[in-house]
Residue, then its C-alpha position, 0 to 999 in steps of 0.5 A: x269610227x269611219x265617216x261616210x258621206x251619203x250622196x242622195x239625189x231627189x226628184x218628186x220623191x216625197x212618198x218614200x223619202x222620209x223612210x229612206x232618210x231615216x234608214x240612212x241615219x240609223x246606220x250602225x258603226x259609221x258616222x253618217x253625213x248626208x248631202x242631197x241634190x234636188x232636181x227641181x221637184x214640184x211636190x213636197x220633197x224640198x220641204x222634207x229635205x229642209x225639215x231634216x236639215x233643220x234638225x240634223x247637223x249632218x244633213x244638207x241639201x241644195x236645189x239645182x238651178x235647172x233640171x239635170x236628170x238623174x245621171x248628171x244630178x249624181x255626177x255633179x253632186x259627186x263633183x261638188x264634194x271633191x275637196x271633202x275629207x270623208x273616209x267613204x262615200x255612197x250613192x243613195x236613191x230617194x225611195x229605198x230602205x237601207x238595212x242597219x249594217x249596209x255601210x259597215x258591211x261595205x266598208x269591211x269589204x273595201x278594207x279587206x282589199x287592202x291598199x289599192x291603187x286608185x281606190x276601191x269601189x264596192x257594190x252589192x246584190x239587191x233585195x227587190x221589193x214592191x211599192x209596199x216593201x214586200x220582198x220580190x226576190x234577189x236581183x242577181x242569181x248564179x248567172x253573175x258568175x258568167x261575167x268578165x271584163x268584156x261583159x262589163x263594157x255593155x252590162x252593168x252589175x253595179x247598181x248605183x244605190x249599192x255603191x260605196x267607195x273610198x276617198x282614193x276612188x272618189x279622186x280617181x272618178x273625178x279626173x275626168x268629167x264625162x259628156x253625154x253618158x246615160x248611166x252614172x253607175x255604169x260609168x263609175x263601175x267601168x272606171x273601177x274595173x279598168x283603172x282601180x279595184x272593185x268588190x262585189x257582195x253577193x249579199x244584200x243590205x238594201x230593200x230596193x223598192x220598185x214602183x211606177x215612178x222609178x226613173x230606172x229599175x229592175x227587170x223592166x219590160x219583163x212581162x211584155x208581149x212578143x209583139x211589144x218587144x219587137x216594136x221596142x226592138x225596131x224603135x230602139x236607137x241606143x248610143x249610150x254604150x258607144x258614147x260611154x266607152x269613147x268617153x272612158x278612152x278619152x278620160x282614162x286611156x292612159x291608165x288602161x292596158x293595151x289589151x283592154x283598150x283593144x276590147x273597148x275599141x271593138x265595142x265603142x266602134x262597132x256601129x261605125x266599123x263593120x270589122x268591129x261589129x263582126x268581132x263583137x258578134x262572134x268573139x266569145x269573150x263578148x257574151x251576155x249572162x242571159x239571152x246571149x243569142x238575142x243580145x248578138x242579134x241586137x249587136x248585129x243590128x246596132x241596137x246595143 
């Protein structure tokens, strides 16, 4: 039976935490281990983690010395298990529900790729629910077929809580420690796209819970009025896309093809280089699945 270490990050998550942990421990066809990193919770989260550790030998946790935010909580947790010998690894939020075959199905897909240089990263669709667990719908639709390697530079289709990866990809992802990035899942997805292998599952084996306390989430701001969207656009000052790609080139440039590096540099430098910005705006390979015209306006004003 394959072994899988589930890497869970927690922060003030007592409301849904037990339901999440129980769904992980109920996985079928996989020997599951859990390691949690708590980011200085002020509610009863740590007490719940201690409760599970006291009665489950496959469960462990630690509390960060300082608050790191969710991105570096996950990244540092991954770096903390660099010498472990589990067959597979998975990221986990604190408030979802995993269906019983989530890990087994992911492992089946990973093994279906065969021997892959630098390993394989799996991700999947999401069943989005409200706080009470009522199904809202699937996260991704047919538009996902419009993605390409350039789209992935600025649009992430790989949500962290669906990620499962083998030991080889774990090792690949730990070759470089990224500085100043915003989203750990997009970072790992880019490593997979440009230096390893990845597989996307159109099915979902997770109930992705959306509620007011989510640090990140699905389809936020979907009901904003046009004036509110305009104000948010004006105030928007994003640097994470360029920073993430600059870090990718610094850490993995030697493993990325010349054509891919050319495209990465266009996006990474579009704010400071007028020619790169024009290429980003007008080259059709740089497209977005939805609201593409709005996206190109954002590029033009340096808001991506």
